[in-house]
GULUM-389964 format. One record per atom (N, C-alpha, C): residue in one letter; x, y, z. Coordinates in steps of 0.05 Angstrom, whole numbers, plus 5000, padded with zeros to 4 digits. Layout:
! GULUM-389964
AXYZ...
! end
This chain:
! GULUM-389964
M152050398695M151350308723M153850208737S154350318760S156850238775S156250008795T158249838799T158049618818T159849668842E158849628865E160449688889E160549438907R163049368916R163449138934R162449208962L161049028975L160049069002L161448879021Y162248969044Y163448799065Y161448799088Y160148579092Y158048559112Y159148519140G158048659159G158848619187G160548839198F162448949183F164049169193F165249309169K166249549175K167649709154K170349779165Q172449709150Q175249759159Q176449959139E176550209148E177650409130E180750429133E181750419158E184650439162E185350269186N187550129185N188249949207N191149999214I191650149235I194350189244I194450149274S192649959283S192349929312S194449739325G196249609308G198149429319G200149569337T201049429358T202949549377T205549399377R207549509390R210149379392R209949109407Y208049099425Y207548849440Y206648629421D204848699402D203948509382D206248399366D207948589357D210248499341D212048319357T212548379382T214348219399T213247939403V210647909408V209447649412V209747479386H209147609364H209347469338H212147359333C214047539337C216847459333C217747249353A216847269378A217547069398A216546789391V214146769381V213046509373V214646389351V215346549331V216946459308V219746379318G220846529336G223546469347G223546199362V221346149377V221145889391V221045659371L219545689350L219345479330L222045429317M223545639310M226245609298M228145469318F227945539344F229645409364F228945109366M226445049367M225644769369M226644599346A226444709322A227344569298A230344529298S231844739304S234844719303S235944559326F235044609350F236044459373F235144169372G232744119362G231843839360G233543689340A234243809318A235843679298A238643619308I239943819321I242643789330I242843579353T241043599372T241043399394T240143129384G238543119363G237642869352G240042709341I241742839326I244042709315I245942619337L246442799357L248242729378L247242499395T244642499401T243642279418T243342019403E243142029377E243141779362E245641609367F247841749369F250441609373F251541629401D249841719420D250541739448D253041909452I253142139439I255442309440I255142509463E257242529479E257242719501E258042999492A256443189500A256943469493A255543649514N256143909513N254844099531N252144169519Y250044009525Y247444049513Y246244309523V246644379548V245544629559V246744869545G249344869542G250645089528G249745119499I249544889486I248644899458I245745009456G244044919475G241245019475G241045319480V242645419499V242545699506V243345869482I245545789469I246445949446I244545939423L243445709417L241545679394L238945829401F238045829426F235645979433F236146279430A238446369439A239046659437A239246739408A240446569391A240746639362A237946629349S236246439356S233546419344S231946669351M231946749377M230446979385M231547239373F234247259371F235447499359F234547529330L234847309314L234147329285L231147369281A229447289301A226647339299A225947629307M227247719328M226547989339M227548219323I229548169306I230548399290I228448509271H226248359267H224248449249H222448659261V222648689288V220948879302V221549169293S224049229289S224849499281S226249489254R225649679237R226949679211R229949739214L230649909232L233449979236L235049729246V233849589266V235149349276V235249129254Y233049119238Y232948919217Y235148959196N235649209189N237749269169N240549219179T240949249205T243649209216T244048939229G241748809237G241948559252G243248329237Y242448299212Y243648079196Y246648119192I247448369187I250348429184I251848359209A250748439232A252048379257A252248079262F250047929255F250047639259F252147509242F252347579216F254247469198F257147529208F257547769217F260247849226F261047689250L259247669270L259947509294L260347219288F258647109270F258846829263F261446769249T262146939229T264646899215T267146939232Y267047149249Y269347209266Y269846979286N267746879298N268046669318N268846399306I267846339282I268646089270I271546089261L272546329254L275346359247L277246329271I276546459292I278346439316I278146169330N275946029325N275545769338N275645539317S276945589295S276945399273S278245129281T280245139298T281544899307T279644719322Y278044829340Y276144679355Y273844579337V272844749320V270644679302V271544449283N273944479272N274944279253N275444009267S276544029292S277043779307S274343639314G272343809320G269643689326G268543559301Y268943679278Y267943559253Y269443289248Q272043289252Q273643039248Q272742829268A272242919293A271342729314A268642609306M266842769295M264242669287M264542469265L266242519246L266742329224L267842069235N269642079254N270741839266N268641679281I266841819295I264641689309I262741549289L262141689268L260341569247L261641329234N264241359227N265641129215N265740889233K266240939259K266340709278K263640569280A261440729281A258740619283A258040459257Y258640579234Y257940439209Y259840199205S262240219214S264139989212S263039759228A262039809252A260939599269A258339479256F256739659244F254239559232F254839379208F256739459191F257339299167F259539089172A260539079197A262638889204A265138919186L265939179182L268239239166L270839199183S272939109170S275339059184S277039309189G276539509173G278139759176G276839989161V276840229172V275740459159V277740689162R277240909148R278841139150R278641259178E280841379188E280841519213E281941799208Y280441999216Y281142279211Y282642389235N284442569230N286142679250N284742899266E284542859292E283443059310E285643209324I285943469317I288143629329I287643659359V285243729366V284543739395V283043489402K284043349422K283043079429K280643079447D280043309460D277743319479D275143339463R273943109458R271543099441R269143239454Y268943239480Y266743379494Y266843679486L269143789485L269444069479L269144119449T270543959432T270544019403T267843959390I266443749399I263843699388I261743909396T262144009420T260344239429T260744479410Y263244549405Y263844769387Y262544719359M263044479349M262044409323M259044419322A257744319342A254744309343A253644599345V254944769359V254045049361V254045189334F256245159320F256545299294F254745179272V254444919272V252644789254V249744879260G249144889286G246444969295G245845259288L247845439291L247445719283L246945749253F248345599237F247945609209F245145499202L244245299216L241545189212L239445389220V239845539242V237945739251V237745959229L239946029217L239846239196L238246139172L238545889164L237045789142L234045769149L233445679173L230645659182L229345929183N230846139191N229646409192N228746499165V230246429144V229546509117V227046359108G226746109115G224545949105G222045969123V222346029148V220146019167V218846289172F220446499176F219346749186F217246869167N217946889142N216147029123N214146839110E214846579107E213246409090E212146159105M213246099128M212445849142M212545609124L214845559112L215145349092L215545079107F213644919107F213744659121F215944479110F215944439084F217844249072F220744349075T221144609075T223844709080T224744639108T222944679128T223544609156T224044309158F222444149146F222643859148F225243769135N225843859111N228243769097N230843849111L230844079123L233244179136L233844019162T231843919175T232143799201T231643499203F230143389185F229543099187F231542929173W232442999149W234142819134W236942779147P238042979161P240542919175P240342699196L237942659207L237542449227L237842169215Q237742149188Q238041889175Q240841779179L242741939187L245441839193L245241619214G243541649234G243241439254G241041239248I238741349238I236441179233I237140959213F238841019194F239640829173F240840569185I242240599207I243540359219I242140289246G239640369249G238140279272G238640439298K239640689295K240140859318K238141089317Y236841149339Y234641349338Y235141569358P234041809352P234442039370P232842009396S233442179415S232142159441S229242259439F227642189460F224942279461F224742579460F226442719474F226443009475F226943129448S228743019433S229343119406S226943079387I225742839389I223342789373I221142979380F220843029406F218743219415F219143499403L221643599404L222143869394L221643889364L222443679349L222143689320L219143679313I217643499326I214843479320I213443749326C214243879348C213144139355C213544339332S215944349322S216644539301S215044469275Y214844209269Y213444139244Y210444209246L209244129268L206344189271L205844489273G207544639287G207244919290G207345059263V209444999247V209745119221V207345039203Y206644789204Y204444699186Y201744839193F201044849218F198444969226F198445269221L200645399227L200745689223L200545749193R201845589177R201745629148R198845619138H197245429149H194545389139H192445559155S193345699176S191445869190S191546159180N193646219164N193946489153N194346709175H195446629198H196046819219H199046869221Y200646789202Y203546799204Y204747039190F203147199175F204147429161F205047649180F207547709181F208447919199F207848189188V206648369204V205948639196V208448809199K209748889178K212249029179K211849309190P213849399206P213649679217P213549879194A212450119201A212150329180A214850449173K215050519147K217350669138K216850959145K218951119142K218651409146K216551519127K214751689137K212751829122K210751639109K210751379118K208751189108K207551039131P204950989130P203550849152P204350549152R203850429175R204350139178R202449989160E203349759150E201649589133E199249499149P196949469136P194449389151P194749109162Y193349059184Y193348799197Y191348609183F189548729167F187548569154F188448509125E187648279115E188248199088E185648129074Y185248219050Y182848159034Y183547969012S181747779007S182147588985S179447528972D179447498946D176947428932D177347178915K178846978926K179246728912K176546578910N176246468886N173746308880N171246478884D171546748878D169246928880D168046938908E169746888929E168846908956E170447138970N168947318982N170247538996N171047449024V173747459029V174747359055V176547579066V176247639092V177947829106V178947689131W181647699136W182747579160W185047739171Y185747679197Y188047799209Y190547679197K192447849188K194947739178K196647639201S196547769223S198147689246S196347679271G195447439277G193647399300G195347299323N196247479340N198147409362N196947219382R194447269390R193147089409R192846819396A192046809371A191746549357A194446399355M196646549351M199246419349M200046299375V199546449397V200346339424V198646099431H196046109426H194345889432H195145639415L195745699390L196545479372L199145349381L201045509391L203645409401L203145229425I201445309443I200845149467I199544879458F197644899440F196344659430F198344469417V200144579401V202144419387V203944279407I204744419428I206544299448I205144059461I202644089469I201143859481I200843629461L200043699437L199643489416L202343349410S204443499409S207143389402S208043189424G207443249449G208143069470G206842799466V204242799459V202842549454V204042399430V204542549408V205642419384V208442319389A210142469403A212842389409A212842139426L211042119445L210841889462L210141639446F208241679427F207541459409F209841369392C211341569380C213541509363C215841359378S216241439403S218441309418S217741019423Q215240949426Q214440669430Q214740509404V214040639382V214340509356V217240469349V218940659356V221740649350V223140409363K222240339387K223540119401K223239859386T220839829373T220439589356T221939609330S221839839317S223139859291S226139849293E227239929315E230139919318E231139629318E229639449330E230339169330E229939049302E227839139289E227239029262E229139139241A230339379246A232039509226A234439339219L235339179238L237739019235L237138749223V234538679221V233738419212V232338429185K230338599183K228738629159K230038829140V231038729118V232438889098V231238849071S229939059060S228839039033S231039049012S230338998987S232239008965S233339288962A231539488965A232439768962A234439838985K233839749009K235539799032K238239659028A238139409018A240639259013A242339398993N241139508972N242639658952N243839908964M242340048980M243340288994M245540209013N245139989027N247239899046N249939869032E249839749008E252239698993E253739968987K252240168979K253440428972K254540568997V252940559019V253840679044V256340539055E256440279052E258840129060E261340219045I261040269019I263240369003I264140639013I262240819018I262941089027I264241079054T263240909072T264340889099T267240799098Q267840599081Q270540489081Q272440639063N271540729040N273240849020N272941149017G271041269031G270541559028G268741609004I267841859002I265941928981I267041878953M269741908950M271041868924M271041578916G270541398935G270241118928G267941058911M266041248908M263641208892M264141288863F266441398857F266941498830F269241348817N269041308791N271141188775N273241398767R275841318769R277941498761R278741458732Y277741248720Y278241198691Y276240988682R275940958656R274140768645R275240478647S273440288648S274340008650S272639848631K273439838606K271839698586K271939398591G269539278596G269438998601G270938908625G271339088644G272839018668G275839018665L276839078641L279739088636L280639378636S282839438651S283739708654S286739738647S287739558630S290539568621S292439578644G291839418665G293639398687G293139578710R291439788706R290939968728R289139838749L289539908774L288139778796L286939978815G284539918825G283340068847G281940318839G282040398813G280740648806G277940628796V276840388796V274040338787V272440238811R270340378818R268740308842R267340048839G266839958814G265439708810G264739668781I263839428775I263039368748I260139268749S258739338728S255939248727S255339178698P254038948694P253338868666P251539068653D252139138628D250439318613D248439168596N248438898598N246538728583N246838768553E249138848544E249738878516E251838668509T251838568484T253738368475T256438498470D258538388483D261238478478D262738288460L262438038464L263737828448L261737618440E261937528415E260437298406E262437068402V262236858418V264136638418V262636378411T263736238392T262635978384T264935778384Y264535548397Y266735358396Y265635068398V267134888386V266434608387V268934448393P268734228407P266234118418P265334268442F262734248449F261734388472F262934288498S263534468516S264734388542S263834588563L263534478588L262934648611L265434758624Q267734688613Q270234778625Q270635078619T271735218638T272235508635T274435548613L273935748596L275735808575L276636098577Y279136148580Y280136418582Y281336518555L280736768549L281936898526L284137088534K286137108518K288537268525K287837568527G288437688551G288037968555G290638098564F290538258585F292938398594F294638208611V297338238608V299238098624V301038308637G301238308663G302938488678G305338358690Q307538498691Q309938388703Q310838528728E310638798728E311738958750E309439088765Y309339048791Y307239158808Y308139428819K306439638817K307139898827K304640028841T304139958866T302240088883T299340088873D298940198848D296240208838D295940108809R297939948801R297739838774R299739608770W299239448749W301139268738W302239378712N304839388710N306139478685N306639248667A305939268642A306539058623A309539018620P310538778614P313438738612P314538888588T316439058594T317939208573T320739248583L322439378567L325139428574L325339598599S323339778602S323339958625S322639818651T321439588650T320739438674T322939228681N325239258668N327539078673N326938788668Y325438738646Y324738458640Y327338308633T327638068645T330037908641T329537688622S330837688599S330737468580S333037278585T332537018584T334636828591T335636688566E338336688564E339836538543E338936608515D336936478504D336236518476D334636778473E335736968459E334437228456E332837238430S332937048413S331537058387S328537018391L326937158375L324037128377L323136858368S324536738349S323836468341S324136268364G326236308379G326736128402G324536168423K323736418427K321636468446K318936338437E318436348411E315936228401E316035928406E318335808402E318535518407E317835458436R318835628455R318435568483R315535618491Y314335828480Y311635908489Y309535708481F309935568460F307835378451F308635078456L310635038474L311734778479L309634578489E308034668509E306234478522E304034378502S302734558489S300634478471S301734328447R304234398439R305434258416R306133968424T307033928448T307633658458T305133488459V303033598471V300533458473V299433388445Q299733578426Q298833528398Q300433298386N303033298390N304633078379N303632808389M303032788415M302032538426M299332458415M297732658409M295132598397M295432498369D297332608355D297832528327D298532228325V300032128345V300831848344V299031668362K296731778369K294731628385K295631558413A297631698423A298531658451A296531788470L295031978460L292932108475L290532128457P288132108469P285732148453P285632428442E284632458418E284432718406E282632898422A283533148426A281933338441A282233618429Y282233628403Y282433888390Y279834038393A280034298391A277634468393A278034708373R275734808364R275835038347R274035248359I275035498358I273435718370I273435948350K271136078349K270736318332K270036548350V271536768349V271236998367V270637248351E268437368355E267737628342E267737848364N269338048360N269338278378N267138468371V264938468386V262638638380V263038908393D263738908419D264039168433D265939148457A267738958455A269738918477A272139088472S274039088491S276439238488S278039148463T279239338449T280739268424T283739238431A284539268456A287339278463A288639008466Y287038788464Y288038528469Y287438338446P288938118443P288537928421P285937768424L285137718449L282637558454L282837288440A285137158442A285536898432A285836698455P285036448451P285336248472P288336198479Y288836128503Y291636098512Y293035858500Y291535648494Y292935398488Y292835328458T293435538441T293635488413T296235328408C296235168387C298635018380C300635178364V299635368349V301335538333V300435828339M302236008332M301536288337M299236378319P297136488330P294836578315P295536808295D293836838275D294237058257D293737328271N295037528260N294737798271N295737828300T297437638308T298737668334T301737618330M303237678351M306137638349M307337588376V309737478376V311337448400V313337668401T313537798424T315438018428T317537928448P319638078452P321737998471P320637998500Y318238118504Y317238138532Y314438008535S313237908514S310537818516S310237548501I308737368514I308137108501I306537148476L304637318477L302837368454L301837648456S302337798435S301538078434S299838118409G297838298411G296138348388G293738508396T292038568377T289638718382T287238578369S284938678374S282538558363S280538778356A280238838331A278539058322A275538988325W273939198329W271039158330W270039058304G268238868305G267038748281G268738538268E271138488279E272938288267E272338008279T272337808262T271937528271T274437368265R275337218285R277737048282R277136768291T278336568278T277936288284T280636168293Y280536018315Y282935898326Y282535598330E284635448326E284735158334E286535138358F285634998379F287234978403F286734708417V288434648437V288134408453V287134508480P284634448488P283534548513P285234458537D286034658553D287434608578D289834418574S291434478554S293734308549S295834328571T295834548586T297834568608T297234358629S294734318636S294034108656S294733828646L294133778620L294733518608L297733468609Y299233678603Y302233648602Y303333588630R302233728650R303233688677R302533408687N300133308680N299433038687N301232828674L302032888649L303932708636L306632708649M307432938659M310032968672M310132788697S307932768711S307832608736S306932318731A306132248707A305231978700A307531808690P307231548691P309331368681P309331348651V309931578638V309931588609V312631678600D313731548580D316331618569D316031858550L316332098561L315932338545L318232378525K320432238528K322632278510K321832208481K319832028478K318931958452K317532198438Y316532378454Y314932588442Y316132868447V318132878465V319433138470V322333118463S323233278445S325933268436S327733398458S330333348455S332233468474S332133768472Q331633868448Q331434158444Q328934268460D326734118459D324334198473D324734198503T326233998513T326833988541T328534228550T330334298533T331934538539T330234788539C328334798520C326535028518C324935058544E323934828554E322334838579E323934948602E326434858604E328134958626E328635258624I329135348599I329535638595I327035798602Y324735688593Y322235818597Y321635848627R322135628642R321635628670R323435838684K325935848677K327736048688K326736338683E325836378658E324936648651E322436728667V320536538670V318136598686V318836658715Y320636488727Y321336528754Y322836788758A324336868738A325937108740A324337368738N322037348725N320537588719N317837608733Y316637388742Y313937398752Y313537318781L315737288796L315437198824L316637398843Q317137648834Q318237848853Q316137948872I316938018895I315138158915I316338428920P314938648913P316038918917P316638968947D318839108952D319639168979D317539328994D316039488980D314039668993D311839509007V311239268997V308939119008V309938849020K312438799019K313438539028K312838489058D313338699075D312838659104D309938609110E308138749095E305238699100E304438419092L305538329069L304738059059L305837849078M308137889090M309337689107M307637639132K305937839139K304237809163K302137589160F301637519135F299537319129F300637029130H303236999132H304436729131H303236539152S303236629177S302236449198S299336389195E297736589186E294836549183E294236349160I295736369138I295136199115I296335919119G298735899130G300035639134G301935579111K303535379114K305635309094K305135029083G304935009057G304634749044G307234629036N307234369032N309734219025N310334248995T308234298979T308634328951T307334588941V307934658916V306634898905V303634868905G302734628897G299834568896G298534598923E299834498944E298734518971E298634808980Q300734958973Q300735238981Q298535398967V298135338942V295935478927V293235408940A292935158948A290435068960A289935218987L292035259002L291835399028L291035689024I292335819004I291636098998I288736118988Y288035928971Y285235918961Y283235898984R283735719003R281935689026R281935939043Y284136059047Y284236309064Y282636529051F282836559025F281236769011F278336699012L277636449010L274836359010L273536419037D275036399058D274036429085D274036719094N275736889083N276137159094N275437389075Y274837329049Y274437539030Y271837479014Q270637699005Q268037678992Q268237768963Y267037608945Y266937688917Y264637888914N265338128903N263438348901N264038508877L261938568861L262338718837L262439018842M261839108866M261839388873M263539428899P266139388898P267739418922P268339698929G268039888910G268840168915G271740208906A272340448898A275040518889A276940528913T279440448909T281440458930T282340748934P282540838959P283541118964P286141168950R286641408941R288941468925R291541428940N291541468966N294041448981N294541168992K293040968983K293340698993K294440508972D296040318981D297040108963D294739918958F294239848932F291939688925F291939418939V294139278937V294238998948V293939008979V295439188992V295339199021V292539279031Y291339479017Y288739569025Y286639349021F286839198999F285038988994F285238769016L287738689022L288138469041L287438549070T287938789078T287638869106T285139009112S283939159093S281639329099S279139269083Q279439279056Q277139249039Q275938969039K277638779034K276838489036K274538409018R274138548997R272138478977R272938588950G272138458929G272938548902G272138348881Y272938408857Y272338238834Y274938178819C274937968802C277337898788C277238038761A279538118751A279638258725A282438208713
! end
């Protein structure tokens, strides 16, 4: 027994009744939607930042391109040659006008940087070179070519498939350049975009967007009807309903006007709130955008690893540090104290643009008078040894401390010993160029005895009415003089490359009568003008680290 499908109401044996007029109307509607999406996105970005450009010229060119890419589907011959012609004209014109397009791109970057710099109150940002200074002309060129490329992408996603999310993603997210900092597109731009979104969405769900392709040679035109039996339901519909498409476009334009008017009223409120109400997610994003604005996109990437914040003297190549919540060091010491305790890490002597070089023969390290290592060891532990002698004879209260340090996952390149040991710790050594040199292996535990902050105690004794001759031998006094000369000779140079820039801060910081007063003035200046931040962004490669930090970046962390 055979089963036969029945179509109630009419019988459609062959359908070739479509005309060239039907094809033209279909393509025109799709072309209008592509124009609305592309022109709305381009003008949206420009109006967010109040940029002057030839909006009429941009609109005419984008409308012509949208209609051309839509209409080439009417004829198979035109379709096969139209894309080639469009690509050729696009490529040819962008090559001969590359100077204007590139200058427009650079101008747009400078406008964005200026706006974001004002929003984040940055002291300085990158400035890109504009070969052609007429921004009205260059930005118009740039907007035209970006818009043409956008039209091409929209044609791929809209004409055959009416992909709503493709249209939305291509045109909405670029507007976040302004919305992020409280700048919004014009009412007209919002209107055009909403028209395109609603038009694409409704056509997609009405099933009237399928274009009936022209017939090939010796083959009939594809039928205008489509049959479906989804969910065991027999459905027949027009693949291309031209009258329905036109009516839908008119309805969408009216509806979009109402929606755009509502959005423009809401935007006025949200623009004011955008600068005040900041969520934690927005604050986190603000931090990253601020880095990109000031340091460029490469400021978000590390140029080398920085274990525990230590980079062996290298500067500016790490965008930031973040705790990994893993144990690096296990430190136990007695007696308990709230005083800060520093462990020996990297020591740099020579500054070179993006790094400190450790003192070596190649850095022209100057040793004074006594060249023997034993003499250096005597000098390096003078302060803590003097304080220890005074404690031994009860001239000072005992203040010994013991510390145990286990390297769990910290850098192995440093001794990680306290600074104020009375004797040279095990597994370390004095070199001709370093007070204390050594390493610390993973899993290794070391115990040290030291005098907490013996340097401060020693300096207080020097200024107090105490006869230090009882506790400091003439040899130790000579050692101190030699040590002071060596430090001044090697660690107080100012490189010629940055000296002029540093001298500009003299009048702002002020001049103290003593070293202590000068340090206090510098401390206060930094406290008032610079921000401690674990994510300052990497320093641009062509910038001096110190100069860039002092004049532009003005935020960072200590390492």
